C-alpha positions as a Markdown table, in Angstrom:
| # | Residue | x | y | z |
|---|---|---|---|---|
| 1 | Met | 69.2 | 7.7 | 12.4 |
| 2 | Val | 67.7 | 6.2 | 9.3 |
| 3 | Arg | 66.8 | 3.1 | 11.1 |
| 4 | Leu | 65.1 | 5.2 | 13.9 |
| 5 | Val | 63.0 | 7.0 | 11.3 |
| 6 | Tyr | 62.1 | 3.8 | 9.6 |
| 7 | Leu | 61.0 | 2.3 | 12.9 |
| 8 | Leu | 58.9 | 5.3 | 13.7 |
| 9 | Trp | 57.3 | 5.2 | 10.3 |
| 10 | Ala | 56.5 | 1.5 | 10.7 |
| 11 | Leu | 55.0 | 2.1 | 14.2 |
| 12 | Leu | 52.7 | 4.8 | 12.8 |
| 13 | Leu | 51.5 | 2.5 | 10.1 |
| 14 | Leu | 50.8 | -0.2 | 12.7 |
| 15 | Leu | 48.9 | 2.2 | 14.9 |
| 16 | Ala | 46.9 | 3.4 | 11.9 |
| 17 | Gly | 46.0 | -0.2 | 11.0 |
| 18 | Cys | 44.9 | -0.9 | 14.5 |
| 19 | Ala | 42.7 | 2.1 | 14.7 |
| 20 | Pro | 39.0 | 1.3 | 14.8 |
| 21 | Gln | 37.4 | 1.6 | 11.4 |
| 22 | Thr | 34.2 | 3.6 | 11.4 |
| 23 | Ser | 31.5 | 3.7 | 8.8 |
| 24 | Pro | 28.3 | 5.6 | 8.5 |
| 25 | Ala | 25.3 | 4.3 | 10.4 |
| 26 | Pro | 22.9 | 2.4 | 8.2 |
| 27 | Pro | 19.6 | 4.3 | 7.6 |
| 28 | Pro | 16.8 | 3.3 | 9.9 |
| 29 | Ala | 14.5 | 0.5 | 8.6 |
| 30 | Arg | 11.3 | 1.9 | 7.1 |
| 31 | Leu | 8.0 | 0.8 | 5.8 |
| 32 | Glu | 7.0 | 2.5 | 2.5 |
| 33 | Leu | 3.5 | 2.9 | 1.0 |
| 34 | His | 3.5 | 4.0 | -2.6 |
| 35 | Val | 0.1 | 5.3 | -3.8 |
| 36 | Val | 0.9 | 5.1 | -7.5 |
| 37 | Asp | -0.7 | 7.5 | -10.0 |
| 38 | Val | -2.4 | 5.0 | -12.3 |
| 39 | Gly | -5.2 | 7.3 | -13.5 |
| 40 | Gln | -8.7 | 6.3 | -12.5 |
| 41 | Gly | -8.0 | 3.2 | -10.4 |
| 42 | Asp | -6.1 | 1.9 | -7.4 |
| 43 | Gly | -2.5 | 0.7 | -7.4 |
| 44 | Leu | -0.5 | 0.4 | -4.1 |
| 45 | Leu | 3.0 | -0.8 | -3.5 |
| 46 | Leu | 4.3 | -1.6 | 0.0 |
| 47 | Arg | 7.9 | -2.3 | 0.9 |
| 48 | Ser | 8.7 | -3.8 | 4.3 |
| 49 | Pro | 11.8 | -2.8 | 6.3 |
| 50 | Glu | 13.3 | -6.2 | 5.2 |
| 51 | Gly | 12.7 | -5.4 | 1.5 |
| 52 | Arg | 9.6 | -7.7 | 1.0 |
| 53 | Val | 7.1 | -6.4 | -1.5 |
| 54 | Met | 3.4 | -6.3 | -1.3 |
| 55 | Val | 1.1 | -5.1 | -4.1 |
| 56 | Val | -2.5 | -4.1 | -3.4 |
| 57 | Asp | -4.3 | -3.7 | -6.7 |
| 58 | Gly | -2.7 | -2.6 | -9.9 |
| 59 | Gly | -4.9 | 0.0 | -11.5 |
| 60 | Pro | -6.4 | -0.3 | -15.1 |
| 61 | Arg | -4.7 | -2.0 | -18.0 |
| 62 | Arg | -2.9 | 1.1 | -19.3 |
| 63 | Gly | -2.2 | 2.7 | -15.9 |
| 64 | Gly | 1.6 | 1.8 | -16.0 |
| 65 | Phe | 1.7 | 0.1 | -12.7 |
| 66 | Ala | 4.0 | -2.8 | -13.7 |
| 67 | Asp | 6.3 | -0.2 | -15.3 |
| 68 | Tyr | 6.4 | 1.7 | -12.0 |
| 69 | Leu | 7.4 | -1.4 | -10.1 |
| 70 | Ala | 10.2 | -2.0 | -12.5 |
| 71 | Lys | 11.3 | 1.6 | -12.3 |
| 72 | Val | 11.7 | 1.5 | -8.5 |
| 73 | Gly | 13.6 | -1.7 | -8.6 |
| 74 | Val | 11.0 | -4.4 | -7.7 |
| 75 | Gln | 12.2 | -7.8 | -8.9 |
| 76 | Arg | 9.7 | -10.0 | -7.1 |
| 77 | Val | 6.2 | -9.6 | -5.5 |
| 78 | Asp | 5.9 | -11.5 | -2.3 |
| 79 | Val | 2.2 | -10.8 | -1.7 |
| 80 | Leu | -0.4 | -9.6 | -4.2 |
| 81 | Ile | -3.8 | -8.5 | -3.1 |
| 82 | Ala | -6.7 | -7.9 | -5.5 |
| 83 | Thr | -9.2 | -6.0 | -3.3 |
| 84 | Asn | -12.0 | -6.6 | -5.8 |
| 85 | Pro | -12.4 | -7.9 | -9.4 |
| 86 | Asp | -13.2 | -4.6 | -11.1 |
| 87 | Ala | -11.0 | -3.6 | -14.1 |
| 88 | Asp | -9.7 | -0.5 | -12.4 |
| 89 | His | -8.1 | -2.7 | -9.7 |
| 90 | Ile | -7.1 | -5.8 | -11.5 |
| 91 | Gly | -6.3 | -4.6 | -15.0 |
| 92 | Gly | -2.7 | -3.7 | -14.2 |
| 93 | Leu | -2.2 | -6.8 | -12.1 |
| 94 | Ile | -2.3 | -8.9 | -15.3 |
| 95 | Glu | 1.0 | -7.4 | -16.4 |
| 96 | Val | 2.4 | -7.7 | -12.9 |
| 97 | Leu | 1.6 | -11.5 | -12.8 |
| 98 | Arg | 3.2 | -11.9 | -16.2 |
| 99 | Arg | 6.4 | -9.9 | -15.5 |
| 100 | Phe | 7.3 | -10.7 | -11.9 |
| 101 | Pro | 7.5 | -13.8 | -9.8 |
| 102 | Val | 4.7 | -13.7 | -7.3 |
| 103 | Gly | 4.7 | -15.5 | -3.9 |
| 104 | Glu | 1.0 | -15.6 | -3.0 |
| 105 | Val | -2.2 | -14.0 | -4.1 |
| 106 | Tyr | -5.2 | -12.9 | -2.1 |
| 107 | Val | -8.6 | -12.1 | -3.7 |
| 108 | Ser | -12.0 | -11.0 | -2.4 |
| 109 | Gly | -13.8 | -14.1 | -3.6 |
| 110 | Asp | -16.2 | -12.2 | -5.8 |
| 111 | Ile | -16.2 | -12.7 | -9.6 |
| 112 | Asn | -16.8 | -10.5 | -12.6 |
| 113 | Thr | -18.0 | -11.1 | -16.2 |
| 114 | Thr | -15.5 | -8.8 | -18.0 |
| 115 | Arg | -12.8 | -9.7 | -20.5 |
| 116 | Thr | -10.3 | -8.1 | -18.1 |
| 117 | Tyr | -11.3 | -10.5 | -15.3 |
| 118 | Glu | -10.9 | -13.5 | -17.6 |
| 119 | Glu | -7.4 | -12.4 | -18.5 |
| 120 | Phe | -6.6 | -11.8 | -14.8 |
| 121 | Leu | -7.7 | -15.4 | -14.1 |
| 122 | Asp | -5.5 | -16.7 | -17.0 |
| 123 | Ala | -2.5 | -14.7 | -15.6 |
| 124 | Leu | -3.1 | -16.1 | -12.2 |
| 125 | Asp | -3.2 | -19.6 | -13.5 |
| 126 | Ala | 0.0 | -19.1 | -15.5 |
| 127 | Ser | 1.8 | -17.6 | -12.5 |
| 128 | Arg | 1.2 | -20.8 | -10.4 |
| 129 | Ala | 1.0 | -18.6 | -7.3 |
| 130 | Pro | -1.2 | -20.0 | -4.5 |
| 131 | Val | -4.5 | -18.1 | -4.3 |
| 132 | Arg | -6.4 | -17.5 | -1.1 |
| 133 | Val | -9.7 | -15.8 | -0.1 |
| 134 | Pro | -9.0 | -14.1 | 3.3 |
| 135 | Thr | -11.6 | -13.3 | 5.9 |
| 136 | Arg | -11.8 | -11.0 | 8.9 |
| 137 | Gly | -9.2 | -11.9 | 11.5 |
| 138 | Asp | -6.6 | -13.4 | 9.1 |
| 139 | Arg | -3.0 | -12.2 | 9.2 |
| 140 | Ile | -0.9 | -12.0 | 6.1 |
| 141 | Pro | 2.9 | -12.6 | 6.8 |
| 142 | Phe | 5.0 | -9.6 | 5.8 |
| 143 | Gly | 8.2 | -9.5 | 7.7 |
| 144 | Ser | 8.2 | -7.3 | 10.8 |
| 145 | Val | 5.0 | -5.6 | 9.6 |
| 146 | Thr | 1.6 | -6.7 | 10.8 |
| 147 | Val | -1.0 | -7.0 | 8.1 |
| 148 | Glu | -4.5 | -7.8 | 9.5 |
| 149 | Val | -7.5 | -8.5 | 7.3 |
| 150 | Leu | -10.6 | -6.7 | 8.4 |
| 151 | Asn | -12.9 | -7.4 | 5.5 |
| 152 | Pro | -14.5 | -9.4 | 3.8 |
| 153 | Ser | -16.5 | -11.2 | 6.5 |
| 154 | Glu | -19.7 | -13.3 | 6.7 |
| 155 | Pro | -22.4 | -12.9 | 5.8 |
| 156 | Arg | -21.1 | -11.5 | 2.5 |
| 157 | Phe | -22.6 | -8.4 | 1.0 |
| 158 | Pro | -24.5 | -8.6 | -2.3 |
| 159 | Asp | -22.1 | -6.2 | -4.0 |
| 160 | Arg | -18.4 | -6.4 | -4.9 |
| 161 | Asn | -17.4 | -3.0 | -3.4 |
| 162 | Asn | -18.4 | -3.9 | 0.1 |
| 163 | Asn | -16.7 | -7.3 | -0.1 |
| 164 | Ser | -13.4 | -5.5 | -0.9 |
| 165 | Val | -10.4 | -6.8 | 0.9 |
| 166 | Val | -9.6 | -4.3 | 3.7 |
| 167 | Val | -6.3 | -4.5 | 5.5 |
| 168 | Lys | -4.7 | -2.7 | 8.4 |
| 169 | Val | -0.9 | -2.5 | 8.1 |
| 170 | Thr | 1.1 | -1.7 | 11.2 |
| 171 | Tyr | 4.8 | -1.1 | 11.7 |
| 172 | Gly | 5.8 | 0.0 | 15.2 |
| 173 | Glu | 3.5 | 2.8 | 16.3 |
| 174 | Val | 2.3 | 3.7 | 12.8 |
| 175 | Ser | -0.7 | 2.2 | 11.0 |
| 176 | Phe | -2.2 | 2.4 | 7.5 |
| 177 | Leu | -5.9 | 1.4 | 6.8 |
| 178 | Leu | -6.4 | 0.4 | 3.2 |
| 179 | Met | -10.1 | 0.4 | 2.2 |
| 180 | Gly | -10.2 | -0.8 | -1.4 |
| 181 | Asp | -13.7 | 0.1 | -2.7 |
| 182 | Ala | -15.5 | -0.5 | 0.6 |
| 183 | Glu | -18.5 | 1.7 | 1.1 |
| 184 | Arg | -20.9 | 2.6 | 3.9 |
| 185 | Ala | -22.3 | -0.9 | 4.5 |
| 186 | Ala | -18.8 | -2.3 | 5.0 |
| 187 | Glu | -17.8 | 0.7 | 7.2 |
| 188 | Glu | -20.8 | 0.2 | 9.4 |
| 189 | Arg | -19.9 | -3.5 | 9.8 |
| 190 | Leu | -16.3 | -2.7 | 10.6 |
| 191 | Val | -17.4 | -0.3 | 13.3 |
| 192 | Ser | -19.9 | -2.7 | 14.7 |
| 193 | Thr | -17.3 | -5.5 | 15.1 |
| 194 | Gly | -15.4 | -3.4 | 17.6 |
| 195 | Ala | -12.2 | -3.8 | 15.6 |
| 196 | Asp | -9.4 | -1.4 | 16.3 |
| 197 | Leu | -9.7 | 0.9 | 13.3 |
| 198 | Arg | -7.4 | 3.6 | 14.6 |
| 199 | Ala | -4.9 | 4.4 | 11.9 |
| 200 | Asp | -2.5 | 7.3 | 11.1 |
| 201 | Val | -3.1 | 7.0 | 7.4 |
| 202 | Leu | -6.5 | 6.2 | 5.7 |
| 203 | Lys | -6.5 | 5.1 | 2.1 |
| 204 | Met | -10.0 | 6.3 | 1.3 |
| 205 | Gly | -12.5 | 3.9 | 0.0 |
| 206 | His | -13.8 | 3.9 | -3.6 |
| 207 | His | -11.6 | 6.7 | -4.9 |
| 208 | Ala | -13.0 | 9.3 | -2.5 |
| 209 | Ser | -16.6 | 8.7 | -3.6 |
| 210 | Arg | -19.4 | 10.0 | -1.4 |
| 211 | Thr | -20.4 | 6.4 | -0.9 |
| 212 | Ser | -17.4 | 6.0 | 1.5 |
| 213 | Thr | -15.5 | 7.8 | 4.3 |
| 214 | Trp | -18.6 | 8.7 | 6.3 |
| 215 | Pro | -18.3 | 10.9 | 9.5 |
| 216 | Phe | -19.0 | 8.0 | 11.9 |
| 217 | Phe | -16.2 | 6.0 | 10.2 |
| 218 | Val | -13.7 | 8.9 | 10.3 |
| 219 | Glu | -14.4 | 9.3 | 14.0 |
| 220 | Arg | -13.4 | 5.7 | 14.6 |
| 221 | Val | -10.3 | 5.8 | 12.4 |
| 222 | Arg | -9.1 | 9.3 | 13.4 |
| 223 | Pro | -6.4 | 9.5 | 10.8 |
| 224 | Arg | -3.8 | 12.2 | 10.5 |
| 225 | Ile | -3.4 | 11.8 | 6.8 |
| 226 | Ala | -5.8 | 10.5 | 4.1 |
| 227 | Val | -5.0 | 9.5 | 0.6 |
| 228 | Tyr | -7.1 | 8.6 | -2.4 |
| 229 | Ser | -6.5 | 7.5 | -6.0 |
| 230 | Ala | -8.5 | 9.1 | -8.8 |
| 231 | Gly | -7.8 | 10.2 | -12.3 |
| 232 | Arg | -7.6 | 13.8 | -13.4 |
| 233 | Asp | -11.0 | 15.0 | -14.8 |
| 234 | Asn | -12.5 | 11.5 | -14.4 |
| 235 | Pro | -16.1 | 11.1 | -15.5 |
| 236 | Tyr | -17.3 | 10.1 | -12.0 |
| 237 | Gly | -16.4 | 13.4 | -10.4 |
| 238 | His | -14.0 | 11.8 | -7.9 |
| 239 | Pro | -13.1 | 13.0 | -5.3 |
| 240 | His | -16.6 | 14.0 | -4.1 |
| 241 | Lys | -16.8 | 17.0 | -1.8 |
| 242 | Glu | -18.6 | 15.2 | 1.0 |
| 243 | Pro | -15.9 | 12.7 | 2.1 |
| 244 | Leu | -13.3 | 15.5 | 1.7 |
| 245 | Gln | -15.3 | 17.7 | 4.0 |
| 246 | Asn | -15.7 | 14.9 | 6.5 |
| 247 | Leu | -11.9 | 14.7 | 6.7 |
| 248 | Leu | -10.8 | 18.3 | 6.4 |
| 249 | Ser | -13.3 | 19.5 | 9.0 |
| 250 | Arg | -11.5 | 17.2 | 11.5 |
| 251 | Gly | -8.1 | 18.5 | 10.6 |
| 252 | Val | -7.0 | 15.6 | 8.4 |
| 253 | Thr | -4.5 | 16.3 | 5.7 |
| 254 | Val | -5.6 | 14.9 | 2.3 |
| 255 | Tyr | -3.5 | 13.9 | -0.7 |
| 256 | Gly | -4.9 | 12.6 | -4.0 |
| 257 | Thr | -3.1 | 11.2 | -7.0 |
| 258 | Asp | -5.2 | 13.5 | -9.3 |
| 259 | Lys | -3.5 | 16.5 | -7.8 |
| 260 | Tyr | -0.2 | 15.3 | -6.4 |
| 261 | Gly | 0.7 | 12.4 | -8.7 |
| 262 | Thr | 2.3 | 9.4 | -7.0 |
| 263 | Ile | 2.4 | 9.7 | -3.2 |
| 264 | Ile | 5.0 | 7.9 | -1.1 |
| 265 | Leu | 4.5 | 7.6 | 2.6 |
| 266 | Ser | 7.3 | 6.1 | 4.7 |
| 267 | Thr | 7.7 | 5.4 | 8.4 |
| 268 | Asn | 10.4 | 4.2 | 10.8 |
| 269 | Gly | 7.6 | 3.0 | 13.1 |
| 270 | Lys | 7.5 | 6.3 | 15.0 |
| 271 | Thr | 7.4 | 9.2 | 12.6 |
| 272 | Leu | 5.7 | 9.6 | 9.2 |
| 273 | Gln | 7.0 | 11.3 | 6.1 |
| 274 | Val | 5.1 | 12.1 | 2.8 |
| 275 | Gln | 6.7 | 12.7 | -0.6 |
| 276 | Thr | 4.7 | 13.7 | -3.6 |
| 277 | Glu | 5.5 | 13.6 | -7.3 |
| 278 | Arg | 4.2 | 17.1 | -7.9 |
| 279 | Gln | 2.6 | 20.0 | -6.0 |
| 280 | Pro | -0.9 | 21.1 | -7.0 |
């Protein structure tokens, strides 16, 4: 009898060991865009579904962008883009270049005469990362995500804002259009090229200034969501009412860092989710 009980117990253990082991399904791969609250400036972080990291601008020197990267677990920046050489875009990139290994760097090709720009060049040199000047039609490798350069193009504009690096980022069926400080002249050229500007998310040009996001451009992009980066009570009055009205009158939902703090948009290639640091 004891032997029979032992055999039954052993059989149960054997069957339990042979039972298929189940584990929770992994979360779906997602592309993330972090519009970081850096005050009056631009600082964007993108994470590909494979975990690659792209930085697009870094805000001003004291905007805390490098600290934010560290806080969310970034250890390496695979691609760094400085959309233009103004201090509110490259100031925070100096610390990024000093603190993180950087794979490759893309710049607009324009120069500046500020001390911040000089320090940015010094940090670039010390990082030993290869530096490239992209042009319309280039593709920037970023895992399963397509990153297409739409600006700058030839002939170049006489001002830095309109020569901003503009990229369209696409994962699955969802696209983000990141405008840097591009203004009306660049928007007109983008439309005239016949490029596919349709995007679910528009990162508004020039901190939602009235110089950007004109009605003809919004009609071509047809975004569902627009985001902008601007400091609270900034001296420029950003965001201006005209670009906001151009979007809101067309049913676009608008988020700004001055009101919502850091904004995180994520997509699995089909749906889009928005998370904000605070509610206005």
